[in-house]
N, C-alpha and C positions, 0 to 999 in steps of 0.2 A: 126200652132201649137202656142199656147201661149207664153208667154215667160219665162221660164222655169229655175229652176235655178241648175248651175250643182252641183255635192255630195262635192266639193270644199267649195262652198257658204253655200250651208246648213249646215258644219260644223263648217265653221265661225260663222255662226248665232245662231246655240246651246250653242257652246262654249262662245257668247258675250251676251247671256241671250235675244235677238231681236227674236227668236222662241223658242219653244219648241217642243219636241217629241209629246205631248199629240195635238197640233194645227197643226202640219205637217201633224198628221195619222187623223184627223177629216176632214182638206182638201181633203183628197184624198180619203175619203167614201162618202162625198159630191158630188165628181167628179163622181164616180163608181156609185154612185145613181141617177144620174141626168137622169129623162126620155129622155131629148132631147139626149143624150151621147149615147157611146157606151158599157160602162158597164155591164151592164146585158148577152152583148155578148164577151166583153173582160176577162172576168171571168165565171167561172164556179163555184168557189164556195169564198164567203168573209169571212177573220176571223176578224168579227168587234170587238167582245169581248174579243177576245185574241190581237190583235192590241193595241188597246186602254188600256189594264190591259199593256202591255209590255210599250206601251209609257211612262204609266206615271212611272214603274221602272226604265226605263232610266232614267228620268228625273231627278228619286228622286237618283240612282248615280250621275247623273252628279254636280248635286247640294252638293256635298260630294266627289268632285274629285278622282269618283269612275268608270266613264265610260267606259265599254273596252274599249275601241279606239273612234278618233275623230268621229268618221262616226256615232255613239252609237243613235238607237233614229231616221235613216233613213229609211221612207217606202221603201219596195222596193213590187216585185212580184215575184212569183215562177210559171215554168210552171208546167203543170198537170203530169207532169211525174215525180215529182220527189216525194221519199217518206218525209209524215212531220207525226212525230208523232202523232199519233189518229189519223190520217187522212184516207178517204179512196183515193187510188193513182190511177183512172181511165185512163189515159193517152189518156184523150179526146174520151173514148167510153165508148159506154153502156154495152160492151161485162164483165166489169172487175167491176157494181155499186156491187155486191154481196160479192166483193173482203172484206181480215179481214180489220181493221185499220191499218197503219203501224204500229210496234211495236217500231221503230228506227226512226230519223229523217237519207235521205240520207247525204252520208258525205259535200256535196257541203251545202247543206242547215245550218249543223250544221256547219258550218264553219262559214259561215254568221251571223247566229246566236249567235257563241263566238262574232263576232265584234261588236256585238250587233244592228244589221239591225233588222227591223220590218219586220213579212211577211205579207203583206196585204190580201192575197188568193191566190187559184191556178187558173192562166192565162189556158185561150182557148187555143186547138192548132188542125192542123189537126191529127185525128185519128191516134195512136199510131208514130207520128211523120213522116207518108210514104209520104208526099207531099212539093214540095216547095210554094205552091201556097195559103193555109192557111185558104182554105173553110172545114167547119164539118158539115154536114147534121143535128148531134144531138143537138149541143148545138149553132148552130147558126153559123153564121159567122163575125167578125167585121168589120166594115167599115175601109178599109185605111184612108190614110191621103190626096190623092187627087182624088177631085171632090167628094167630101162624096156624093153630090144631087144624084147624078148617081150612086153610090155604086161601088169602086172599090175593089179588094182582098187589104188585108194586107200583103201576102206572111207568105210565112211558113217554119218549123213547128209551130215556137215561133210566132204564130199570135197576141194572146192577147197579148204577152209580148211586141211586140212593140207599140200595140196601148196602152198599160198602161201609158209607159213612154213618150209618145207623148200627150197624153193626161192631163198629168198630175195627174193619179191614181195611179200612183206610179212612185221612181223618179229615178229607177233603175229598172232590172227585170232578172231573171236567166232562159237563155234559154238550148237549146241544139244544137249542128252543126252536120251531118252525113255528108248532100252534101250543106251546103249554111242556113242551118236551125235557124241561127244567124243573118247571113248577108243577107239574102234575106229580110225579115221583115224589116230589118235595111235599106237597099237601100229603100224599097219602103212606107218607112214610113218617110226619112229624119232624120234617126238618124243614131249610130253608135251601129255597132256590131261586136264583136271581136269569132273566133274561134281559139284556141290555141292549142299547139303542144299537140296531145292528152293523151300522157303521163302525164302531168303535173297536171290535175287534177279527182279524182279517178273519174269512174263511180258508186261506191256505191250506190243502194236505188233508184234509176232511171231503168225505164223501157228502156229496149234497143232495139236501130231498127239494129244497126251493131254494134256489138264491135269491131270489127277492126277498124269502122269510127267515131264511139260515140263520139263526144268530146261536153265540157260543159263548156261553156262560158257567158258571159252578153251582156247586150243592155243598152246602155243607150245615153246622150246628147253629151257625148264628148269623145273624145279619151282619154284626164287624167281619166272620169269617169268611163269608160272599165279598166283603167290601173290597177285603184286602187280595182275596184270589182277583178279582175282575178287574184291580188299579192292574196287578201282575200283567193279566191277560188282556188288556190297554193299553199295555209300557207308560203306563201313567205311575208318577212318584206316590207309594203307599203312605198315605196323611194319615194322621189320626179321624179316627169316625166321630166328630160330636153330634150325640143324638138332640135331635128339637123337641120340645116342650113337647107335651100334647097338647097342652090349654095353648089355645090361639089357630089350633090347623084349622083349615078350613076344609073338609073333606068332600066327594060328591060321591053320592050312591046311585049308581046308572040302574033305573027301572026300567029301560029297554032290553029284553031278552036274558040282563044278566042274571035274573031274579025267578026268572021262568022255569019252573017245573025241578024245587029243589028237594033233595030227599030234608026229610023231617031234623035229621042231624045236622046238615049240613045249616037248615033253616034257622036253626034253636041256636048254633052256633056262634053264627054269623051275626045275628042280633046281639045274641049276646055279648058279642065284642065293641060293636057299634054302640049300646048302652054301656059300658066299660069306656070306651072312646068320650063320651058324650060327658060322662061325672068326672073324667078328669078334664074337662075345658074344650074337649073340641067342636066345633060347630059341623054338622051334618048332614047336609042339604041329597034329598029323594029329587034326582033330575031324571026326566024322560031323555033319551038320546035317540032321536029319530035316525037319526044318523047310522044306528048300527041297525035298524032292519033293513039297510042295505048292502050286506055282508052276504046276507042267503041267497040272495038270484046272483051275486058275482061270484057265488063256491055252487051254483046250479050244476054245473060241467064237472068240476072237481080243481077249480081256481089253479093257483098258481102253482101249487102244491102237482094233479098232474098233470098239468103242462110241460114244467119243466123237469119232473122226474122222467115223464115219457122221453122228455130228448135226450138224459143222460141214458138211460136204459135200454134203451128203441133196442139196441144191436145184442146186449147181454140178453136178455129176456127173449130176446127170440131163438138165441143159441143154449139158452139153458133156464127158461120159463118153466122147465119138468120141475125146478127143485126149488124156486121160489116159495116162501107160504104164500097157497094159493088167497088168502085176505090182503095181503100185497102187493100180488101181481094185478089182482081186478081194481083196484084204487090205483095203479099205474098205469094202465092201460087203458084209462078215462080220457086219457091225452090224449090220447092218440082220433079220439073225435073232437078237438079242438082245432079252428082254423085259426092262420095267422090273425083272421078280423077279432076270432075272441081273443087271443091273447092279448092284441092291439087297444083292444076293449077296455080288459083288465086294469092294464097298466092306467088308461086315462081314469077309471074310475077312482081306482085307488087314490091317486094323486090327487081327487075331489074330494075323494073320503078324507085323509089326512088333514087337508084345508079347512076343512068345515067342522072335524072333529077337535081339532087343538085349538080351532076358533071358541067351540061349545065349552072345553076343560079350561081355558084361559084363567080364568077367576077363583080358581081352586087349584091348593097347594097339589093334591092328588085323585085320581079315585079310587073308590075301597068297593070290591065286591067279591063273591065268595072263589076261591083258583077254581075249583069244580062245581059241578050242580049235584055231582053224587060220593056215595061215600065209596073205598074202594071195593068191588064188586067180585064175588068168590070165583078162584080160578074154574072150578070145577060147572060154575053154571053159564061159564060162554063158550062153554061147548058149542053151542046151535048157533051159527051165525048171523041169526037177525036179533039174539043178544048179545051176541060182541057188537054189531053196529051200532046197536041202541047206546049200550055203557060206554061204549068209543066215541062218539058224537055229545054224549052230555059228560064226558070227561075233556075232550076239545074247546066246548063252546066258547066259555069265558077266557080262555087263556087266546083264546086264536082271535078277539076282539081286538087284543092288544097288537099284537102279531102283525094285523091288516094294515093298524092305522100306525104302524112302525114307532113305536113307543115302548117306552121300558118299564118293568113289573117285577115286582120279587113279590112270592108266596113264603107267608108267616102262619107258624103252628098256632091255632085259636083254640082247641080241645082242650081240656083239662084231663090229670090223668087216668086211667082206666078207661074215656070214652074212646070212640071210635076219630078214628085221626080226620080233624078239618083243616084246611088252610083257607085263610082270607088273602087275598092279594089286593098289592098296591101297587098302582100304574101311574103312567105320566105320559108326556106327549116326547117325541123324540130328543134327546139330549141331554133330561132332566134326571138322569142317572146320580148326579149327587143327592139332588136334593131327597129324592126318592129313599137313597141309604139313609138319609138324615133321617128321615121323618120315620122310616124303618125302624132305625134303631131306639127312636122314641117311645113307639109303640109295643114294642115288642114285648115288654115286661108285663102289660097292663092289662091286654086283650086276653090274658090266660087266666085271669085271679078271676 
């Protein structure tokens, strides 16, 4: 990954006149257009003229001290799941090609726009956000960070979002996370991805996968970058992030499910990160989380994602099922077999799960676990449906635990230069977002040493 700037550094450069929004946008456009790069697969649409016009407007406002925020003029990308006024929202699918252009921005997009961020375009994604791998048969699959000559998956569903940040085609990205769709691409590409407490960011204007689990979050280069964007998305003041000292942190490593069947590189990198934290004074306890055993049975019939996506798709998939990715369609159709009683059971079981897990983790500052069980698979190895399903479930497993408990979580890169990307996830109960950011900021420099 090139040595690319943080949002704070970009803001400083804009304020000092060392750069302009126009220059930043032009640099991003050049990287997107590079025929040797991943731009044509990372983006479904590029808003070249609109981005340049908006950049000129932000430069003009800054000249008269009227920029809407310190970050006005910084280019970001938008996942194709979000409405942008005047554009068609395809959600990575050909089934929505003939939809009317959006009449309004999604609320998350509107908040970023009000802060002055520049929309570079719509990023590619797993069709309808229904996979943690990032393969898209309609628009292509951008290659992830690891060994691009071979071609490894970028992670999903916010695949193009992560690659746009990785390659400097945008300086941050707007994504979503239903079972890991911000954190998995972050882990696979050596960047940071955040899943907030769901209720903090409105879902209005985004195509749903599961309205019980969907969360809207950022992908960026550092913990601080994600904290800035999260504050904008949650309509909260942007306040300086004060890292917590690692010394004195009390962290719980769940031994139930989260450490099962790890790739060797994931296990090695995770243990090394724990050793680094312990050497800096963190207390780390391995804790059995028997409650996690309940999640598999809850999802046995497809869980919330199948039930709620089928409710949204049932007419569209009847009319246009032939243009859906078959791997997505089969997951959606699992919802057809769920009864109202099944769904009510799910709601009640989840409420109980959240109460029990929150009580279990209350004595700790956070949970710490591998973001994914696997390293990024080769794209070519997933042509087989069985191999794809196995890889997808392993990618999603640990992240899904946190969505099911209505928690918040961040994925931090833990590998060293030259090693396969591996993410370490820090997670907490719903509402502990600020604490998770402070802890992650303290851990960020320590876990890669």
